[in-house]
Structure formats: structure tokens, C-alpha cells
N, C-alpha and C positions, 0 to 999 in steps of 0.2 A: 509582448502581450502577457498580461497577468493570467496565470492559471493556478487555481486553488485545487489541491488534491487531498481527498480523505482516503486513508489507507491504513492497513496493518502490516507489520513486517513479516507475519506468518501467512500472508495471503498470496498464493502464487499468481493469481490474476492481477494483483496490484503490481507485481514485478513485471509481468507480461505487458500490462497497460502502460507502465513507465517506458518500457522499451519501444512500444508502438508509438507512443506520443513523441518520443525523441526522434524516431525515424520520420514521422510525419512533419515535425518541425524542420528537420534537415531538408526534407523534400520540398517544402514550401518556402524555405528561407526565412521563416518567421522566428524571431528571437523570443524565447520564453522567459518570463520571470515567475518561477515556480514557488508557491507557498505550500508547504506540506502541513497537513492537519491530521490529528490523531483520531483513530477509530479502533477501539479494542473489540475484536471478535469474541473474546472470552475473558471479560474483566475479572472473573473469579478463578481463573486458572492458577495453579501453584507455580512456583518458580521453575520446577521441573516435573514433568509427568512421570508417573510410576509405571505406565504401560506404554507400549509402542504407539507411534503416531497413528498408524492404521487402526489399531484397537480403539484409540481415543476417538477418532473420527467415526468409526462404526457405532460406538456408544452414543456420540453426540447427535448423529444424523439418523439413527435407527436403521442402519444398513448392515448387511452381512460383511464379514471381513473380505470376502472375495469381491463384493461389489465395490468396496472402498479401494481395494488394490487396483481394480480395473479403472476406477475413477482417476486414481493418481497416475497410472500409466498414461491415460489419455491427456492429463494435464502436462505430463513430462514431454509428450510429443508436441503439444502446443507450445510449450516453453522453448523447446529446442529450435523451433522455427524462428524464434526471436534471439537465438544465441545464448539461451539460458540452459545450464545443465542442472536440472531439477532432480537431485538424488533423494527421492521421496522415501526410499527405504531407510535412510539414515536421519531423516528429519527428527529434530529434537525440540518439540514444542514446549512452551511454557508461558508464563505471564509476560506480557509485553509492555507493561506500564512504564518500567524504568527505561526501556529502549525508546519509548516515545518521549520521555523527559530528556534523554540525551539528544534525540533528534531536534528538539526545540533549542537546546543549548547550541548544537551545531548550526542550526538555522540562524541564530543570533550572530554567528561568526561568518555567515555567508556560505555555510557548508551543509545546508539541508539536504540537497540532492545527493551529495557524497555520502552522507550518513545513511540515507535510505538505501542507496545502492549497496553499501557495505553490510548493512543489517540483512537485506535480502540475500546477498551472496553468502553470508555466514550461515544463515538458516537453511537455505534451499540447496546450495551447492556444497558447502563444507560440512553441513550437519551438526553445527555447534549448538549447544543448549542455549537457546535464545533468551531464556529468562534468568540465567545465572550471571552473577556479577562479573565473573572472569571473562565471559564472552562480551559483555557490554563494554568493559574496560579495553578489551582487545580491539573491538571495532572503533572505539573512540580514539585509541592510539594510532590506529591504521590511517585515519583521516586527518591526524595532526592536532587533535584537541589536547589542551593542557591537562595532564593527568591530575593535577591538584584541583583544577576546576571540576573535573569529572567526579573526583572523590567527594568534593564539597556538595555537588548535586545529589549524588547517590546516598550521602549521609544525611540528607535533609529532605524537605518537601518541595524544594525549588522546582519550578516548572510543572508541578502537579496541577495547579490551577489552569495552566495553558492546555493540558491534556483534557481536563474536565470541560473547559469552555468549548474546545473543538467538538467534543462529543455532544454537548448540549445544542450547539448550532446545527450539527448534523441531524440529530434526532428531532429537535423541536421546530427548527426553522426550515430546513431543507427536506425533512422527512426521508432521510437516507435510511435504507434498510439493508444495504449491502455495499461492499467496496470491491474495486476502486470506484470513486465518484469524483468527477471533474467539473469545475465551473470555470468557464472561459470569459475573461474580461468582466467578471462579476455579473454576467447576464445570461450566458448560454451554458446549460448543464448537460452533462453526458454521463450516463451510468454504465459501468462495466468495462471490461477489457475488449472494447470494440475492435473490429478489423481496422487495419492501418488506414485504408481508404476513407473510413468514416472519420477518423481523426483529421485527415487532410481536409475533408469537406467542412468539418466544424471549424477548424482553424481558419480556413479561407472565408467562411461565412462570418465568423467573429471579427476577422480583420477588416472585411468589407463594411461591416456594421460600425466598427470603430471609426473608419474613414469617412462614413457618410452621415451618421446620426449621432445625436447626443446620448449619453448614458441613460439607461432605464433600469429600474429595479426588477423588472420582470425577467425570469429565466425560463428558457424554453428547453425542454428535455428532448434531445435528439437520440433516441435509443432504438437499437435493433434488439434481437434476442441475444443479449450479451452475457459473457461469463462474469459472474460475481460470486463472492463469498459472503454468506450471511448466516443467520442462526439455523437455517434449515438445510443448506447444501453448500457445496463448493465444487461444482462439477462443470465440465464442458457442455454447453448447450447442444441439443440435437440440431443437426443441420436440416 
């Protein structure tokens, strides 16, 4: 089954959503053909932030430092349930445009999911500066990309149009306001890092629809009160 996913590599809920989707696919036995799409949460970010990630988020979301730290502790607990070690104290945010370009390069080699996983891990677990070239080159090497090709991309505008096109589709056609955002079989949409059982239900629904009816252009959003990162917040929803 084709699944299109809009995400950003500095979005913890995107990493959590990826793990939950993978677990749901394993549970249902449905094989996924994942297409990753770019969504920059902060396109104007510098390569490296001059303040701590907690200070940056407090400024961005209009929260106190204590509120942001509590928010991140809650996200870390949620991440740990999916096997993710979110070391938020060491998070080193920055501009993700080049990371997205390398993900598109990787995807052209059949390594899109490997690239996403490696970037998520580098940022959230290792605390590497995600916007700096050294980190991007390290991630690319880790998943087996040709360093010459990676240099050629980073020294040019290659794949920049892919990133911009993804974002135009998200904003203008799908009306996406936060990530992660999933589209199953190009017809059923799901917003946020939903609980694993919701992913199971949507996968089964999309599979049944594929088996019984012809394709349609209409997407139906199956959404609970889900965890998303957007311009206003990146927090665990209240139960």
C-alpha cells in the first residue's frame, strides 16, 4: 500500500508516528510503499541556533522555559513507549532544508525511510546539530549514500524544487497545518501521531477499500485528538 508522509526531521511526533505506523503495518501484515515529503516547521531557521532548544521553543510558542521543559519531558515519555530515546536537553535544532534535499536524494535510491530514521535519530537521540553540513554528511554516509553525490547536492540547488513542491502540495492542496500528516492509498488522510490502534484501523480500512472499490480523488480525514507539531505548539494532547 502506498503511504505518503509529510514530516520534518526536528518533529518528535513525526518520529513517533513513523514508529507507530511501522508497528501497525507489522501487526496487520500490510506491506507499505512509503513516499516521504518535506514540511519545514521553521523555513527561516539558521543553520545552527544561538540559544538552547528549550529557549528557542519558549520564544517561538510564547511559553515559559518551565512550560517548554515540561512539554519536552512529556514528549520524551511518549517517545520512549515507541522505543525512541528523546534526549531533548541536547537537541540541537537548525534549518532542515538541506536535510530534506538529502532525503529526496536518498529516496531516489530507495533509501527514503532509512534517511528519515537516521536524521530523526541524529537529532533526537544523538543531539547532533541537524542544520550543519557535517551532520548531514554523516547521516548520508551512515545510510550508504555516495559522498560525491551528496557533495554535489549540497553544493547546488538540486532537489530544492522537490522540497518546495512538497510544501506547496501540503499547504495549498491538502491544507496541512501540522505534521506528521499521512495519506493512505492517495485517498484516506490521517493527521498527527495517532495511537497505534488508529493506524491499524486506517490501514485495514484503506486495504479493504483497495480490494473492493476503484480509486477516488476524495480523502477522508480520520483524526482523533492527535499529537502534531505546527507553528503554534508541539505538545502532547490532553487525555
